[in-house]
Structures are given as C-alpha cells and as structure tokens.
C-alpha positions in Angstrom: 60.1 31.0 137.9 62.3 34.1 137.7 64.1 33.3 140.9 64.7 29.6 140.1 68.3 30.2 138.6 69.4 31.9 141.8 68.2 29.0 143.8 69.9 26.5 141.4 73.3 28.3 141.4 73.2 28.7 145.2 73.5 25.0 145.2 75.8 24.3 142.3 78.2 27.3 142.3 77.5 28.9 145.8 80.6 31.0 146.0 80.5 32.5 142.5 79.7 36.2 142.6 76.1 37.0 141.6 76.4 40.7 142.1 79.3 43.1 142.3 79.4 46.8 143.2 82.4 49.0 144.0 84.7 46.2 145.0 82.0 44.4 147.1 80.4 41.2 146.0 77.4 39.0 146.9 77.7 35.3 146.1 74.8 33.2 144.8 74.6 31.5 148.2 74.4 34.9 150.0 72.0 36.3 147.5 69.7 33.3 147.9 69.9 33.4 151.7 69.4 37.1 152.0 66.4 37.1 149.6 64.9 34.3 151.6 65.2 36.4 154.7 63.5 39.4 153.0 60.7 37.1 151.7 60.0 35.8 155.3 60.0 39.4 156.5 57.5 40.4 153.9 55.2 37.5 154.7 55.5 38.1 158.5 54.4 41.7 157.9 51.3 40.7 156.0 52.4 40.6 152.3 50.1 38.2 150.4 50.8 36.3 147.1 50.5 38.7 144.2 50.7 41.8 146.4 52.6 44.6 144.7 55.8 45.6 146.5 57.7 48.7 145.4 61.5 48.8 145.0 62.5 52.4 145.6 66.3 52.3 145.7 69.6 53.4 144.3 72.0 50.9 142.9 73.2 48.6 145.7 73.8 45.0 146.5 70.5 45.1 148.4 68.8 45.9 145.1 69.2 42.2 144.0 68.1 41.0 147.4 64.9 43.2 147.0 64.1 41.7 143.5 64.4 38.1 144.5 63.1 38.5 148.0 59.8 40.0 146.7 59.5 37.2 144.1 60.2 34.5 146.7 57.4 35.9 148.8 55.1 35.3 145.8 54.7 39.0 145.3 55.2 41.4 142.4 58.0 43.9 142.4 57.4 47.4 141.1 60.6 49.3 140.4 60.3 53.0 140.9 62.9 55.6 139.8 64.5 57.1 142.9 65.0 60.4 141.1 61.3 60.9 140.1 59.3 63.8 141.5 57.5 63.0 144.7 54.1 63.7 143.1 54.8 61.0 140.5 56.0 58.6 143.3 52.8 59.1 145.1 50.7 58.5 142.0 52.4 55.1 141.3 52.1 54.0 144.9 48.4 54.8 144.9 47.7 53.5 141.4 49.4 50.1 142.2 47.8 49.9 145.7 51.2 49.4 147.2 51.4 48.6 150.9 55.0 47.5 151.1 58.1 49.4 150.0 61.7 48.2 150.0 64.0 51.3 150.1 66.9 52.8 152.0 67.7 55.5 154.6 68.8 57.8 151.9 65.3 58.0 150.5 63.3 58.1 153.7 62.5 61.9 153.3 61.1 61.4 149.8 58.9 58.6 151.0 57.7 60.7 153.9 56.8 63.6 151.5 55.0 61.2 149.2 53.0 59.7 152.1 49.9 57.8 151.1 46.5 57.9 152.7 46.9 54.3 153.8 49.8 53.1 155.9 52.7 51.3 154.2 55.4 49.1 155.7 58.9 50.2 154.8 61.9 47.8 154.5 65.5 48.7 154.6 64.9 51.8 156.6 66.0 52.3 160.2 63.7 53.6 162.9 59.9 54.2 163.0 58.5 56.5 160.3 55.6 58.1 162.1 52.5 56.4 160.7 54.4 53.7 158.9 56.1 50.6 160.3 59.7 50.2 159.2 62.0 47.2 159.3 65.8 47.7 159.0 68.1 45.5 156.9 69.7 44.4 160.2 66.4 43.1 161.4 65.6 41.5 158.0 68.9 39.6 158.1 68.0 38.0 161.4 65.2 36.0 159.8 65.5 32.3 158.8 67.4 31.7 155.5 65.2 28.7 154.5 63.2 28.8 151.4 59.6 30.0 151.9 57.0 27.3 151.1 54.6 28.9 148.6 52.7 27.8 145.5 53.8 30.1 142.6 53.2 29.3 139.0 54.7 30.7 135.8 51.6 32.6 134.9 51.7 34.6 138.1 52.8 38.2 137.7 56.5 38.8 138.5 56.8 42.5 138.1 55.1 45.7 136.9 57.0 48.4 135.1 55.5 51.8 134.7 55.8 53.8 131.4 57.4 57.3 131.6 54.1 59.0 131.3 55.4 61.3 128.6 52.1 61.0 126.7 49.9 61.2 129.8 49.5 59.3 133.0 52.1 56.5 133.6 50.7 53.0 132.9 51.8 49.8 134.6 52.9 47.1 132.2 52.4 43.6 133.7 54.9 40.8 133.2 54.5 37.2 134.2 57.2 34.8 135.3 56.8 33.0 132.0 57.2 36.0 129.8 60.2 37.2 131.7 62.0 33.8 131.7 61.3 33.4 128.0 63.0 36.7 127.3 65.9 35.9 129.8 66.6 32.6 128.1 66.6 34.2 124.7 69.1 36.8 125.9 71.4 34.3 127.5 71.3 32.1 124.4 71.8 35.0 122.0 75.0 36.1 123.5 76.1 32.6 124.4 76.5 33.6 128.0 78.5 31.6 130.5 79.3 31.8 134.2 82.5 33.6 133.3 80.7 36.6 131.9 80.4 39.9 133.7 77.3 41.7 132.6 76.9 45.5 133.2 73.8 46.7 134.9 74.0 50.1 133.4 70.2 50.8 133.0 68.2 51.7 136.1 65.8 48.9 137.4 62.7 50.7 136.1 64.0 50.5 132.5 63.2 47.2 130.8 66.8 46.8 129.6 67.6 45.9 133.3 65.6 42.7 132.9 68.3 41.4 130.5 71.0 42.5 132.9 69.6 40.7 135.9 67.7 37.7 134.6 69.6 36.7 131.5 72.8 36.8 133.6 71.2 34.6 136.3 70.2 32.1 133.6 73.9 31.3 133.2 75.2 31.8 136.7 77.2 34.8 135.5 77.9 38.0 137.4 75.9 41.2 137.4 78.2 44.3 137.7 76.1 47.1 139.1 77.1 50.5 137.7 76.5 53.3 140.2 74.3 56.2 139.0 77.2 58.7 139.3 79.3 56.6 136.9 76.6 56.3 134.3 76.5 60.1 134.0 80.2 60.5 133.0 81.3 58.6 129.9 85.0 58.5 130.9 84.1 57.0 134.2 81.8 54.4 132.5 84.5 53.2 130.1 87.0 53.1 133.0 84.5 50.8 134.8 84.2 48.5 131.8 88.0 48.2 131.9 88.5 47.8 135.6 85.6 45.4 136.1 86.5 43.4 132.9 82.9 43.6 131.8 82.1 41.3 128.9 78.4 42.1 128.0 76.7 45.5 127.8 73.1 46.2 126.9 72.4 49.9 126.7 70.9 52.7 124.5 72.5 54.4 121.5 72.9 57.7 123.4 75.2 56.0 125.9 77.3 54.4 123.1 77.6 57.8 121.3 78.7 59.4 124.6 81.3 56.7 125.1 82.7 57.3 121.6 82.7 61.1 121.9 83.7 61.7 125.5 84.7 58.3 126.9 88.5 58.5 126.6 88.3 55.4 124.5 92.0 55.7 123.3 93.1 55.4 127.0 91.1 52.3 127.8 91.7 48.5 127.4 88.1 47.3 126.5 89.3 43.9 125.2 87.0 42.1 127.8 83.9 43.2 125.9 82.3 40.4 123.8 78.9 41.8 123.1 77.4 45.3 122.9 73.6 45.3 122.5 71.5 48.4 122.2 67.8 49.3 121.9 65.2 51.8 122.9 65.8 54.4 120.3 67.2 54.6 116.7 70.9 54.5 116.3 72.1 57.4 114.1 74.1 55.9 111.1 76.6 58.7 111.2 
C-alpha cells in the first residue's frame, strides 16, 4: 500500500525526518501517528472505505498528514489546486461526490464561496462553518495514535488527479495503490535513493510529479523538503533553497530549470548537494 513505507520507517528509523518545511520537521514516527489520528477522525465522521476526500491546502507539514491519513482511513485523496477559481473548485467537489475536505483556515473563505448543495465535513479548520461541520487540527490531534484496523488491498484506488481542463471539462484520473507503488519503486531505484537523500517537493500536489516527490522518497525512508509556493515563483529563492536545504534530488519541469539557469543566481550558489535532476511534462528546448 502507498502508506506502508511510512508505517515501516516509523518503526525502524522513527526519528528520521520525513517532511521538512521552513526549518520545521516531522519525523516518520510523528507523521505516522498524526496520520493515524486524522484517519480515526475521518472514520468517526462517517468516511467510508473508497470515499473521495479532497486535499485543498497550501504547502505545509499537515499536507503529508492529510495524504497518509486519508489513505489510512481506506479513502481516496483528491488533491485540488488552492489557487484555482472557485467555480472550478465547486465543479470538482461535485463531480467527485466529495463529502470530506482537508483544508486550512487560510482557505475557509474559498470553500464557503464554493459551497456545495450537500453538506461537507471540513478538517483542519477552526470553528463551525454554517451548514458544514468542521474539525480543527487541535481536535484531530487528540485522537488515538493507533493504526486503524481496515482491509485495504493494492487494487483499491489511492488517489484521483484531475486534468487541467484546458481542452474541456477537467477529468479525474484514477490511480490504485498498486500502480502508484510500482511507479514509486521505479523512481527510488532509478535514482538509487537512500535515507540520506533530501528530495524537493517543488511541484504542487495536484501535479503528478509530486507523486515521485512523496512516494518514491518514502520508499527509501528519505526526507521530503517541501518548497513553499512563494519560493517556487522566484528562481533565485529556489536555488537558494536547494543550497540551504542541501537538496539532493529534484524532479521538475523544463521551464523551472530554464528559469534557474537564466535568473537563479547560479554563480552565487553552492549546489554540490544535487545528485539528480529529473524533468518531464513538456519538451526541453535543446538551445
């Protein structure tokens, strides 16, 4: 299962950092426990196996908790771009029949404006949201940290990623645990990843590149370095983060690499920590 490596490394290397963001870290033990707590919260609020649960969040340590907590509840996570228009948000929530959304206080207004016809339960948001029930992170983290007892098989769906909709209505692409793990294992093997690696999570969660960032990294018990959205917009800040965080593996798109080359102050950076740069998603101009 997609979450199995996290459970494994929570036992074998519990204090090793699973996620890092802006000087804060979440160990494999903490990630496993907190995701168990979210899973129990989802189940207690009526989430059933193979229900779709939206992740509508900016980059944060809780993003990893959301991914694995949803999977541990036997549910399917649906990542949604926090910058998308509210009309598009409403379309995806309705199309995927989503009744549970993991989000944050910063996005409560957008969720309220995209309100669905049927009530949804919101997680990670403080206070009551009119017609919706909401559960804060503080409440979630009071739940038991034990592993939920569920039957989940590798052919169950793990996540649904929506296309951009540039050629029409966005379409949900369905991925099983098996297909995701197959890809994650290939990625970890291809770059010979080890626990010492620090892998940049540069792409947003609703882009398929992020699956390598999170799941290939977890295969090896390595560390995911979450790159804040503000940093990804400025090439010089991005290259500075590679240097300061000692990032060793990057998977991104050619546009980002070209921006690094042209505007990333490369001559001022020590990027010797980098072992691998992978790219995809668009042609790379030979020039």
